[in-house]
VMD Tcl script that draws the C-alpha trace (Angstrom):
set ca {
  {31.46 -7.21 -46.06}
  {28.39 -4.83 -45.50}
  {29.03 -1.73 -42.89}
  {26.06 -1.15 -40.67}
  {24.94 2.28 -39.66}
  {23.29 3.39 -37.21}
  {20.50 5.91 -37.58}
  {19.02 8.13 -35.35}
  {15.02 9.09 -35.36}
  {14.02 11.84 -33.13}
  {11.17 10.25 -31.32}
  {9.75 10.44 -28.09}
  {10.64 7.93 -25.39}
  {8.29 5.34 -23.60}
  {7.95 6.54 -19.85}
  {10.63 4.14 -17.91}
  {7.57 2.94 -15.59}
  {6.03 1.31 -19.07}
  {9.20 -0.10 -20.21}
  {9.70 -1.49 -16.92}
  {6.45 -3.12 -16.84}
  {7.16 -4.43 -20.38}
  {10.86 -5.88 -19.34}
  {9.51 -8.00 -16.27}
  {7.02 -9.79 -18.33}
  {10.21 -10.96 -20.18}
  {11.87 -13.72 -17.94}
  {15.08 -14.28 -17.97}
  {17.87 -16.07 -15.95}
  {19.77 -14.70 -12.85}
  {23.12 -14.13 -12.51}
  {25.81 -12.42 -10.24}
  {28.79 -10.57 -12.80}
  {31.40 -10.23 -10.12}
  {35.40 -8.69 -10.87}
  {38.33 -7.62 -8.62}
  {39.38 -4.38 -7.59}
  {43.35 -3.87 -9.23}
  {43.52 -4.13 -5.30}
  {42.02 -7.20 -4.98}
  {38.58 -6.40 -3.65}
  {35.58 -8.13 -5.02}
  {32.84 -6.30 -6.52}
  {29.64 -7.86 -7.61}
  {25.82 -7.24 -8.97}
  {22.99 -9.20 -9.50}
  {22.35 -8.76 -13.11}
  {19.89 -10.63 -15.51}
  {20.77 -8.32 -18.65}
  {23.20 -11.30 -19.64}
  {22.83 -12.57 -23.70}
  {24.97 -15.03 -25.69}
  {26.46 -12.95 -29.03}
  {28.45 -15.39 -30.76}
  {29.94 -19.12 -30.83}
  {33.26 -18.50 -32.59}
  {34.61 -16.85 -30.61}
  {32.65 -17.54 -27.47}
  {31.22 -14.20 -26.65}
  {28.27 -12.93 -24.25}
  {27.19 -9.65 -22.95}
  {26.35 -8.35 -19.73}
  {24.57 -4.73 -18.92}
  {25.84 -3.32 -16.09}
  {24.98 0.41 -14.64}
  {27.30 2.90 -15.58}
  {29.31 3.99 -12.09}
  {28.53 0.86 -10.39}
  {31.95 -0.46 -8.28}
  {31.20 -3.25 -10.09}
  {31.70 -1.86 -13.56}
  {34.51 -0.08 -12.45}
  {36.26 -3.12 -11.21}
  {35.45 -4.74 -14.88}
  {36.52 -1.55 -16.48}
  {39.87 -1.66 -14.34}
  {40.87 -5.40 -14.46}
  {39.86 -6.12 -18.24}
  {38.02 -9.35 -16.86}
  {34.89 -10.49 -15.20}
  {32.37 -13.63 -14.01}
  {29.06 -14.60 -15.13}
  {27.89 -16.56 -12.15}
  {24.94 -18.44 -13.63}
  {22.45 -18.90 -10.13}
  {20.75 -22.19 -9.32}
  {17.10 -22.41 -8.21}
  {18.39 -21.89 -4.30}
  {20.38 -19.05 -4.89}
  {17.62 -16.35 -4.46}
  {19.16 -15.05 -1.03}
  {22.19 -14.51 -3.00}
  {20.71 -12.75 -5.74}
  {18.71 -10.58 -3.58}
  {21.79 -9.93 -1.51}
  {24.07 -8.88 -4.41}
  {20.85 -6.45 -6.00}
  {20.98 -4.49 -2.42}
  {24.23 -2.75 -2.67}
  {25.20 -4.55 0.52}
  {28.97 -3.98 1.10}
  {28.97 -6.97 3.23}
  {28.05 -9.09 0.17}
  {31.13 -10.89 -0.24}
  {31.75 -11.29 3.51}
  {28.83 -13.23 4.10}
  {28.50 -15.50 0.66}
  {31.01 -18.03 0.43}
  {33.15 -17.32 -2.96}
  {36.49 -18.25 -4.48}
  {39.57 -16.59 -6.16}
  {40.94 -19.50 -8.69}
  {44.19 -19.69 -10.68}
  {42.62 -18.93 -13.83}
  {39.46 -17.64 -13.01}
  {38.62 -13.71 -14.37}
  {37.18 -12.73 -11.00}
  {34.89 -14.31 -7.94}
  {33.52 -17.68 -8.76}
  {30.44 -18.26 -6.21}
  {30.52 -22.06 -6.45}
  {27.92 -22.91 -3.61}
  {25.19 -20.57 -5.50}
  {25.97 -20.95 -9.50}
  {25.11 -24.16 -11.50}
  {27.81 -22.76 -14.38}
  {30.21 -19.75 -14.18}
  {32.00 -18.43 -17.30}
  {35.39 -16.32 -17.13}
  {35.12 -13.44 -19.54}
  {37.88 -11.27 -20.83}
  {36.61 -7.74 -22.02}
  {36.45 -7.13 -25.73}
  {34.32 -4.25 -25.97}
  {32.15 -2.13 -24.09}
  {29.31 0.67 -24.99}
  {27.34 2.59 -23.29}
  {23.96 3.86 -23.95}
  {22.13 5.92 -21.53}
  {22.64 4.95 -17.82}
  {24.24 1.36 -18.77}
  {27.04 0.14 -20.28}
  {26.88 -3.03 -22.20}
  {30.51 -5.24 -21.80}
  {31.08 -7.72 -24.29}
  {33.05 -10.82 -22.69}
  {35.19 -13.52 -24.70}
  {34.35 -16.44 -22.73}
  {37.48 -18.44 -22.27}
  {36.51 -20.62 -19.40}
  {33.01 -22.45 -18.52}
  {32.83 -24.43 -14.91}
  {30.31 -26.25 -13.68}
  {29.61 -26.50 -9.62}
  {26.15 -27.50 -9.85}
  {23.67 -29.62 -12.19}
  {21.25 -27.54 -10.44}
  {17.84 -25.92 -12.10}
  {18.17 -22.19 -12.92}
  {16.91 -19.19 -10.66}
  {14.41 -17.17 -13.03}
  {13.18 -13.43 -12.80}
  {10.37 -11.79 -14.02}
  {6.71 -10.28 -13.55}
  {8.95 -9.03 -10.90}
  {9.48 -12.23 -8.79}
  {11.84 -15.03 -8.41}
  {11.32 -18.79 -9.78}
  {12.70 -22.25 -10.30}
  {12.21 -23.96 -13.65}
  {9.20 -26.38 -13.75}
  {9.83 -29.27 -13.18}
  {8.24 -32.48 -15.28}
  {6.80 -35.70 -14.77}
}
mol new
graphics top color blue
foreach p $ca { graphics top sphere $p radius 0.5 }
foreach p [lrange $ca 0 end-1] q [lrange $ca 1 end] { graphics top cylinder $p $q radius 0.2 }
display resetview
């Protein structure tokens, strides 16, 4: 087995605005990552930093802002859900990106017996329940790796997309 090494190079960083512009030109799906605090309070945030990592075992990663209540709930509970939003869930994406403390009062959600956090079945096309397997902090975010222990598909609707600082839907073919 080979071991990887991290090489640190002292180089200037790109300007934050330039980096943000570059990444906005890379379209992605939109998710709400959610977990419950130890007292059962639901926490969640819109996240476009979701990536598959491995098929065996099924593993994905999400990148969450350091210090966010959602990250704190994920770390405390050791589990989280990834609600992949469908084409008509733009309002929910915007609500969970806003930080509005009432978001779980105005958005239908549910707890499931074997779930890892709040499910948004009205607004998600697919939901993954994950157990935290690894975390890594880089700058102002924490990468959370999750072993996917269950997947549900409440809707067969196309995904909501985000890029160029706007929402879009998957184009339909005729």
